[in-house]
C-alpha positions in Angstrom: 15.0 -12.6 -43.8 17.1 -13.0 -47.1 16.8 -16.8 -46.3 12.9 -16.8 -46.5 12.5 -14.7 -49.8 13.4 -17.6 -51.9 11.0 -20.0 -50.1 8.2 -17.6 -50.2 8.4 -16.8 -53.7 8.5 -20.5 -54.7 5.4 -21.4 -52.6 3.5 -18.5 -54.2 4.7 -19.5 -57.7 3.6 -23.1 -57.1 0.1 -21.9 -55.6 -0.2 -19.9 -58.9 0.4 -22.7 -60.8 -1.9 -24.9 -59.3 -4.6 -22.3 -59.3 -4.0 -22.1 -63.1 -4.2 -25.7 -63.6 -7.5 -25.6 -61.9 -8.9 -23.5 -64.6 -8.2 -26.2 -67.2 -11.0 -28.5 -67.5 -10.1 -32.2 -67.6 -10.5 -34.1 -70.9 -13.6 -36.2 -69.9 -15.5 -37.9 -72.9 -19.3 -37.4 -72.9 -21.4 -40.7 -73.0 -24.7 -41.3 -74.6 -27.5 -43.3 -72.8 -30.7 -44.0 -74.6 -33.5 -42.8 -72.4 -36.2 -42.7 -75.3 -38.0 -45.5 -73.5 -38.1 -44.2 -70.2 -39.3 -40.5 -70.6 -42.8 -39.5 -69.8 -44.8 -39.5 -72.7 -42.9 -42.0 -74.9 -44.7 -45.0 -73.3 -46.4 -47.6 -75.8 -50.0 -48.2 -75.6 -49.0 -51.5 -74.1 -47.1 -49.9 -71.2 -49.7 -47.3 -70.5 -52.5 -49.1 -68.6 -53.1 -49.1 -64.9 -51.4 -51.9 -63.1 -53.7 -54.1 -61.0 -52.0 -56.5 -58.6 -53.0 -60.0 -59.1 -55.3 -61.5 -56.2 -54.4 -64.6 -54.7 -50.9 -65.1 -56.0 -47.6 -63.4 -55.6 -45.2 -62.0 -58.3 -42.9 -64.6 -57.5 -45.1 -67.3 -58.9 -45.3 -65.3 -62.2 -41.5 -65.4 -62.6 -41.9 -61.7 -63.7 -41.0 -58.6 -62.0 -43.9 -56.3 -62.7 -43.0 -52.3 -62.5 -45.4 -49.7 -62.2 -45.5 -46.0 -61.0 -46.6 -46.3 -57.4 -48.0 -42.6 -57.5 -50.4 -43.4 -60.4 -50.3 -47.2 -60.6 -49.2 -46.7 -64.5 -47.7 -49.9 -66.0 -44.0 -49.5 -66.7 -43.1 -53.0 -67.8 -41.6 -56.1 -66.5 -38.0 -57.7 -66.1 -37.2 -61.5 -65.5 -36.8 -63.1 -62.2 -33.5 -64.7 -62.7 -33.0 -68.4 -61.6 -30.2 -69.5 -59.5 -28.3 -71.1 -62.4 -28.6 -67.8 -64.4 -27.2 -65.7 -61.3 -24.3 -68.1 -61.0 -23.5 -67.7 -64.7 -23.6 -63.8 -64.4 -21.2 -63.6 -61.4 -18.8 -66.1 -63.4 -18.7 -63.4 -66.2 -18.2 -60.7 -63.5 -15.4 -62.7 -61.9 -13.5 -63.1 -65.3 -14.0 -59.2 -65.9 -12.6 -58.7 -62.4 -9.3 -60.4 -62.9 -8.4 -57.9 -65.8 -9.9 -54.8 -64.0 -7.7 -55.5 -60.8 -4.6 -54.7 -63.0 -6.4 -51.4 -63.8 -4.4 -48.2 -62.8 -6.1 -45.5 -60.5 -5.8 -43.2 -63.3 -8.3 -45.3 -65.4 -10.5 -45.9 -62.3 -10.6 -42.0 -61.8 -11.5 -41.3 -65.4 -14.5 -43.6 -65.1 -15.6 -41.7 -62.0 -15.2 -38.6 -64.1 -17.3 -39.9 -66.8 -20.1 -40.9 -64.5 -19.9 -37.4 -62.9 -20.3 -35.5 -65.9 -23.3 -37.5 -67.1 -24.8 -37.2 -63.9 -24.5 -33.2 -63.5 -25.7 -33.0 -67.4 -28.7 -35.3 -66.8 -30.1 -34.6 -63.4 -33.5 -33.9 -64.4 -33.5 -37.6 -66.2 -32.4 -39.2 -63.3 -34.7 -37.7 -60.8 -37.4 -38.3 -63.0 -36.8 -41.9 -63.3 -36.5 -42.4 -59.6 -39.4 -40.1 -58.7 -41.6 -42.6 -61.2 -40.5 -45.8 -59.9 -40.6 -44.8 -56.2 -43.0 -41.7 -56.0 -40.5 -39.6 -54.3 -40.8 -36.0 -55.5 -37.9 -34.4 -57.8 -36.6 -32.3 -54.8 -36.2 -35.4 -52.6 -34.8 -37.5 -55.6 -32.0 -34.5 -56.0 -31.2 -34.3 -52.5 -30.9 -38.2 -51.9 -29.9 -39.4 -55.1 -27.7 -36.8 -56.9 -25.9 -34.9 -54.1 -25.0 -38.1 -52.3 -23.7 -39.8 -55.3 -21.6 -36.6 -56.6 -20.3 -36.0 -53.1 -19.2 -39.8 -53.1 -17.6 -39.5 -56.4 -15.6 -36.4 -55.6 -14.5 -38.0 -52.2 -13.1 -41.0 -54.1 -11.4 -38.7 -56.7 -9.6 -36.8 -54.1 -8.9 -39.3 -51.4 -9.8 -42.9 -52.7 -6.4 -43.9 -54.0 -4.7 -42.5 -50.7 -6.4 -45.0 -48.6 -5.8 -48.0 -50.8 -2.1 -47.4 -51.0 0.1 -49.5 -48.6 -0.4 -48.3 -45.3 3.0 -48.6 -43.0 2.8 -49.5 -39.5 5.0 -49.4 -36.5 7.1 -52.8 -36.0 7.4 -52.5 -32.3 10.6 -53.4 -29.9 11.3 -56.6 -31.0 11.1 -56.2 -34.9 13.1 -52.9 -35.2 15.1 -54.5 -38.0 11.6 -55.0 -39.8 9.4 -52.9 -42.0 5.7 -53.9 -41.6 2.6 -52.4 -43.7 -0.8 -53.2 -44.5 -1.9 -53.9 -48.2 -5.4 -53.9 -49.5 -6.2 -56.2 -52.4 -9.5 -56.4 -54.2 -11.8 -59.2 -52.8 -13.0 -60.2 -56.3 -17.0 -60.3 -56.9 -19.0 -58.1 -54.6 -22.6 -58.8 -54.3 -25.2 -56.0 -53.3 -28.8 -56.5 -52.7 -30.1 -52.9 -52.3 -33.5 -51.7 -51.2 -35.9 -49.4 -53.3 -36.1 -46.0 -51.3 -33.2 -44.5 -53.2 -32.9 -46.5 -56.5 -30.0 -44.3 -57.9 -27.6 -43.9 -55.0 -28.2 -47.4 -53.7 -26.9 -48.8 -56.8 -23.9 -46.2 -57.2 -22.9 -46.2 -53.6 -21.6 -50.1 -53.5 -20.7 -49.9 -57.2 -18.4 -47.0 -57.0 -16.4 -48.3 -53.8 -16.3 -51.8 -55.3 -14.7 -50.8 -58.8 -12.4 -48.3 -57.3 -11.1 -50.8 -55.0 -10.5 -53.2 -58.0 -13.6 -55.6 -57.6 -16.3 -56.3 -60.0 -19.8 -56.0 -58.7 -23.1 -57.9 -59.2 -26.1 -55.8 -57.8 -29.6 -57.4 -57.2 -32.0 -54.4 -57.2 -35.5 -54.2 -55.4 -38.4 -56.0 -57.1 -39.9 -52.5 -56.2 -37.5 -50.4 -58.3 -36.3 -52.8 -61.0 -37.5 -50.3 -63.7 -35.3 -47.7 -62.5 -32.4 -49.6 -61.5 -32.2 -51.3 -65.1 -32.1 -47.9 -66.8 -29.1 -46.6 -64.3 -27.3 -49.7 -65.4 -27.3 -48.1 -68.9 -25.2 -45.3 -67.5 -22.7 -47.3 -65.7 -22.2 -49.6 -68.9 -21.7 -46.5 -71.1 -19.0 -44.9 -68.7 -17.3 -48.3 -68.4 -17.0 -48.7 -72.1 -15.8 -45.1 -72.5 -12.8 -45.8 -70.2 -12.3 -49.4 -72.0 -13.0 -51.4 -68.9 -13.7 -55.2 -69.5 -17.2 -56.1 -70.2 -19.4 -57.6 -67.3 -17.6 -55.7 -64.5 -20.9 -54.5 -63.4 -24.1 -56.5 -63.7 -27.8 -55.7 -62.6 -29.8 -58.6 -61.8 -33.6 -58.7 -61.2 -35.6 -61.3 -59.2 -37.3 -62.3 -55.9 -35.8 -64.1 -52.8 -34.3 -66.8 -55.0 -32.3 -64.7 -57.1 -31.0 -62.9 -53.8 -30.1 -66.3 -52.1 -28.1 -67.5 -55.5 -26.1 -64.2 -55.5 -25.2 -64.5 -51.8 -24.0 -68.1 -52.5 -21.8 -67.2 -55.4 -19.9 -63.9 -54.2 -16.8 -63.2 -52.2 -18.6 -60.4 -50.1 -22.3 -59.4 -49.8 -23.7 -55.9 -49.1 -27.3 -55.7 -48.0 -29.7 -52.8 -47.5 -33.2 -53.7 -46.2 -35.0 -55.1 -43.5 -33.6 -56.9 -40.3 -35.7 -60.1 -41.1 -34.0 -60.4 -44.4 -30.7 -59.4 -43.1 -30.7 -62.4 -40.7 -31.5 -64.8 -43.7 -28.5 -63.3 -45.6 -26.2 -63.7 -42.7 -27.3 -67.3 -42.3 -27.0 -68.2 -46.1 -23.5 -66.3 -46.0 -22.0 -68.6 -43.2 -22.3 -71.5 -45.8 -19.4 -69.8 -47.7 -18.0 -67.7 -44.9 -18.0 -64.4 -46.8 -17.9 -61.0 -45.3 -21.3 -59.3 -44.8 -22.1 -55.6 -44.4 -25.6 -55.0 -43.0 -27.5 -51.6 -43.5 -31.0 -52.5 -42.0 -33.9 -50.7 -40.1 -33.8 -47.5 -38.4 -35.9 -45.9 -35.5 -33.7 -42.7 -35.1 -34.4 -40.2 -32.3 -34.8 -36.5 -32.9 -34.2 -34.8 -29.5 -35.1 -31.1 -29.1 -33.7 -29.3 -25.9 -35.6 -26.4 -24.4 -33.1 -23.9 -25.5 -33.3 -24.0 -29.4 -34.8 -21.8 -31.8 -38.2 -23.7 -32.2 -39.5 -22.4 -35.5 -36.2 -23.2 -37.1 -35.9 -26.8 -35.6 -39.6 -27.5 -36.4 -38.8 -27.1 -40.0 -36.1 -29.5 -39.6 -38.2 -32.0 -37.9 -40.7 -31.9 -40.5 -38.3 -32.8 -43.1 -36.6 -35.2 -41.1 -40.0 -37.1 -40.4 -41.2 -36.8 -44.1 -38.0 -36.6 -45.8 -40.2 -34.4 -48.4 -41.2 -38.0 -49.6 -41.6 -39.6 -46.2 -42.4 -43.2 -47.3 -39.1 -43.4 -49.2 -36.7 -42.8 -46.3 -36.6 -44.0 -42.7 -35.5 -40.6 -41.6 -36.3 -39.8 -37.8 -39.3 -41.8 -36.4 -39.2 -40.8 -32.7 -39.4 -37.2 -31.6 -38.2 -36.2 -28.0 -39.1 -32.6 -26.9 -38.4 -30.9 -23.6 -41.6 -30.4 -21.7 -40.8 -26.7 -21.4 -41.4 -25.9 -25.3 -43.6 -29.0 -25.8 -46.7 -27.1 -26.7 -45.1 -24.5 -28.7 -42.9 -27.1 -30.8 -46.0 -29.0 -31.5 -48.0 -26.1 -32.6 -45.3 -25.1 -34.9 -44.8 -28.4 -36.8 -48.5 -28.8 -36.7 -48.8 -25.6 -38.9 -46.3 -26.7 -41.3 -47.6 -30.4 -41.6 -51.0 -28.9 -42.6 -49.7 -27.3 -45.5 -48.2 -30.4 -46.7 -49.8 -32.5 -49.4 -49.3 -35.7 -51.1 -50.3 -36.8 -54.6 -48.6 -37.5 -57.6 -45.1 -36.0 -57.4 -44.4 -35.2 -61.2 -47.5 -33.2 -61.1 -45.5 -30.5 -59.4 -47.8 -29.5 -56.7 -47.1 -32.0 -53.8 -44.6 -32.2 -50.9 -45.0 -35.9 -50.8 -44.9 -38.8 -53.1 -46.4 -42.4 -53.2 -45.9 -45.3 -51.1 -43.8 -47.9 -53.1 -44.8 -50.7 -51.2 -48.4 -52.5 -51.7 -50.4 -52.6 -48.6 -47.9 -50.4 -46.7 -50.7 -47.7 -45.8 -52.7 -50.3 -44.0 -49.9 -51.1 -41.9 -49.2 -47.5 -41.1 -52.7 -47.1 -40.2 -52.7 -49.9 -37.9 -49.8 -48.5 -36.1 -51.6 -45.1 -35.7 -54.6 -47.1 -34.5 -52.7 -48.9 -32.1 -51.3 -45.7 -30.8 -54.6 -44.0 -30.5 -56.1 -47.1 -28.8 -53.3 -46.6 -26.2 -53.9 -43.0 -25.6 -52.0 -41.3 -28.3 -53.9 -38.1 -30.1 -53.6 -36.9 -33.7 -53.1 -33.1 -33.6 -52.5 -32.6 -37.4 -52.7 -34.3 -40.8 -51.6 -33.1 -44.1 -54.0 -33.3 -47.3 -53.8 -35.9 -50.2 -54.4 -34.3 -53.7 -56.5 -35.8 -56.7 -55.7 -39.5 -57.2 -56.3 -41.8 -60.0 -58.6 -44.4 -58.9 -56.1 -47.4 -59.1 -53.5 -45.4 -56.9 -55.8 -44.4 -54.0 -54.2 -47.1 -51.6 -50.7 -45.9 -52.4 -50.9 -42.9 -50.2 -50.7 -42.0 -46.5 -51.2 -38.5 -45.2 -48.4 -36.8 -43.2 -49.6 -37.2 -39.7 -48.7 -35.7 -36.1 -49.4 -37.7 -32.5 -48.9 -36.4 -29.1 -49.3 -38.3 -25.9 -47.5 -41.0 -27.3 -45.2 -43.6 -25.3 -42.8 -46.8 -25.5 -45.7 -49.0 -25.1 -47.1 -48.1 -28.4 -46.0 -50.0 -31.5 -45.5 -46.8 -33.5 -42.5 -46.1 -31.1 -40.6 -49.3 -31.3 -41.4 -50.7 -34.7 -40.0 -49.1 -38.0 -43.0 -47.5 -39.6 -40.9 -46.1 -42.9 -43.8 -43.5 -43.4 -44.8 -39.9 -43.2 -45.9 -40.2 -39.2 -44.2 -37.9 -36.5 -44.8 -39.3 -33.1 -43.9 -36.6 -30.4 -42.9 -37.4 -26.7 -41.9 -35.0 -23.9 -39.0 -35.4 -21.7 -37.9 -33.5 -18.5 -34.1 -34.3 -18.3 -31.0 -34.9 -20.3 -30.8 -38.4 -18.3 -34.6 -39.1 -19.2 -34.2 -38.4 -22.9 -31.0 -40.7 -23.1 -32.7 -43.7 -21.7 -35.7 -42.9 -23.8 -33.5 -42.9 -27.0 -31.6 -46.2 -26.1 -35.0 -48.0 -25.4 -35.2 -49.4 -28.9 -33.9 -52.4 -30.8 -32.5 -50.1 -33.4 -29.4 -48.2 -33.6 -28.9 -46.3 -36.7 -28.5 -42.7 -35.9 -29.8 -39.8 -33.9 -29.9 -36.1 -34.0 -29.6 -33.5 -31.1 -30.6 -30.1 -31.1 -29.5 -27.5 -28.1 -28.5 -24.0 -27.9 -25.5 -25.5 -26.0 -23.4 -27.4 -28.6 -21.5 -29.1 -25.7 -24.8 -30.2 -24.3 -25.9 -31.5 -27.6 -22.6 -33.5 -27.8 -22.9 -34.9 -24.5 -26.2 -36.2 -25.0 -25.4 -37.6 -28.4 -22.4 -39.3 -27.1 -24.4 -41.5 -24.6 -26.9 -42.7 -27.6 -26.2 -46.3 -28.8 -26.1 -45.8 -32.5 -23.8 -45.6 -35.5 -24.5 -42.0 -36.7 -25.0 -38.9 -34.9 -25.6 -35.1 -35.9 -25.4 -32.1 -33.6 -28.0 -29.5 -34.3 -28.7 -30.9 -37.8 -30.1 -34.1 -39.2 -28.7 -36.5 -41.6 -25.7 -34.1 -42.4 -23.3 -36.7 -41.9 -24.3 -38.6 -44.9 -23.3 -35.8 -47.0 -19.8 -36.3 -45.6 -18.7 -39.3 -47.6 -15.6 -39.5 -45.8 -17.3 -40.9 -42.9 -18.5 -44.3 -42.5 -22.4 -45.2 -42.3 -24.1 -48.0 -40.6 -25.6 -48.8 -37.4 -25.8 -51.3 -34.3 -28.4 -53.8 -32.9 -31.1 -54.3 -35.4 -29.9 -51.7 -37.6 -27.1 -53.8 -38.8 -23.4 -53.8 -38.6 -20.3 -53.3 -40.8 -19.9 -49.7 -42.6 -20.0 -48.3 -46.2 -18.9 -45.0 -47.3 -15.8 -43.4 -45.9 -12.4 -45.1 -45.5 -13.8 -48.2 -43.7 -16.6 -48.7 -46.5 -13.7 -48.6 -49.2 -11.3 -51.0 -47.2 -14.2 -53.2 -46.5 -14.1 -54.0 -50.3 -10.7 -55.3 -49.9 -8.8 -58.0 -48.5 -6.7 -56.5 -45.9 -3.1 -58.1 -45.8 -0.4 -57.6 -43.4 3.1 -57.7 -44.7 6.5 -58.1 -42.7 9.9 -57.7 -44.5 13.7 -57.0 -43.5 14.2 -53.3 -43.4 17.9 -53.7 -44.4 17.9 -57.0 -46.4 20.3 -58.5 -47.2 22.8 -56.9 -44.7 20.7 -57.6 -42.0 18.9 -60.8 -41.7 16.5 -62.5 -39.0 18.7 -65.3 -37.3 17.5 -67.5 -34.5 19.8 -66.7 -31.4 22.0 -69.7 -30.3 20.3 -70.3 -26.9 17.0 -71.3 -28.2 18.3 -72.9 -31.6 17.4 -76.6 -31.7 18.7 -78.5 -29.8 17.5 -75.9 -27.1 20.4 -75.2 -24.7 20.0 -75.5 -20.9 19.9 -71.8 -20.4 17.4 -71.2 -23.3 14.5 -70.2 -21.1 16.6 -68.2 -19.1 17.6 -66.4 -22.4 14.0 -65.8 -23.3 13.1 -64.3 -19.7 16.0 -62.0 -19.9 15.1 -60.9 -23.6 11.5 -60.2 -22.6 12.3 -58.1 -19.7 15.2 -56.1 -21.9 12.4 -55.3 -24.4 9.3 -54.5 -22.2 10.4 -53.7 -18.7 8.9 -50.8 -17.1 12.3 -49.7 -15.4 14.9 -48.7 -17.4 17.6 -49.8 -15.0 15.8 -53.2 -14.9 15.9 -53.5 -18.8 19.6 -52.6 -18.9 20.3 -55.4 -16.5 18.4 -57.8 -18.5 20.0 -56.8 -21.4 23.4 -57.3 -19.7 22.3 -60.8 -19.1 21.2 -61.5 -22.7 24.6 -60.4 -24.0 26.1 -62.6 -21.4 24.3 -65.6 -22.3 25.0 -65.0 -26.0 28.9 -64.6 -25.3 28.9 -67.9 -23.3 26.9 -69.6 -25.9 29.2 -68.5 -28.6 32.4 -69.3 -26.5 30.9 -73.0 -26.2 30.3 -73.4 -29.8 34.1 -72.4 -30.8 35.4 -74.9 -27.9 33.4 -77.7 -29.4 34.4 -76.6 -32.9 38.0 -76.7 -32.0 
């Protein structure tokens, strides 16, 4: 016992010291970001009129990215649609900055993360308001999807990022016991990202954080539907980089349309795309010209499965949020709901009661649970999906309400809607809706629901609810998708140590987690002598040029000595190897004499 006392005392003292160090706040500088021109109430008269989309021509023809609040159609301003030459120039500046940043220390990179984290925590309301105004999501939804996920990613990188980018030693195998083998992770260069409009803050910060922490620079094309917020968030990144002495142009935000995105793909060393399957396929074709790696996070049609042994009111609340995501048009969420036949009626009744209490309207008014549709004419597409389902036998059992709208924004909303009696012949169950629609289908067995869930060209995620966790895990394990939640929805995305991505038309490759971080790296295998210069690799005499007559016999015996399944066969082969070497050395000695 006397032997253990010093160890216990030292361990206790160490724990106390670590705790005391935690009480000392890190020295993190504050940054100042000018937000005077984005705060509501500070708009100039020029930027306060209702934006009316031009008829007969597209924004691309105007060479301007027009920005407006989808909830009110209030004009916010415009940004230039960059030409291919301008994109190429931006990437060249980023490439030059990356050469310097690649030599930066992890200490400097962590300080950059801390500066960002401090600003985000202190300016949550501003960040959420900007997101809300540009996409129509509510403040709560912006906090959940923009702030929390980004803070979680930053804290994960701070605690584990360096560990996963350090050289990783691997086993050398039997034939290379005299060697050391490792994997090194080097920056690729300039990462390009083309991101969607649904979560403008997190969709910028997610690839940017991984790219910079792994030593890259990044150029991000923001969506033409969320350029106003993206360009403001860029100011935050610029101020944080300046605070830690990072080179200029390490991060850049570009605005434009398809031509701008195509130029970015042609100029960078890797492309990350978040968007639709159709555009994802075009990006892959363009990336093939330069053979750069591609990560695609595309559409989703996630299955939400409810077994008969659940707490119905509890799961109904989660289901409605999964369908609507508080601002349902701003996140794919769950789009197919499968409920066991024994609780089908009670579940439908419960979710109908909740949805009827949900109202859509201008999110910043503070009285609404849902925001606006960011895409023009998307409400017409959603209504067409509903009409197709009704024509094929579906029935609407509940709809939410829509609050007071300005005349210019009346087409920017779609009421939350529940449909029953749906089946897989309906477009609503096959095409990504990206809207506040909840189609509910009944199932009779676990085998039945697995087949239904897998009957989709998408494979992003799923959620399975059961009173038996083992049963829920068994169902989820059979669903062909990249992300699964057991008795919860979307919780995996809050675990930033986990990779995120899908299969089939939901894309491939992963971001987030170790896999996403290392995907920004050139993965290099390195082998070196373990005891150099005392032991060096030498070619055995029997297989040196000119190869001896028993060279092949030597190789056969060597393979059996190393990999034979029977220890006695391996020993016998080893004896033969030594015998051949001895004979070869003797022959060489006689020739030399």
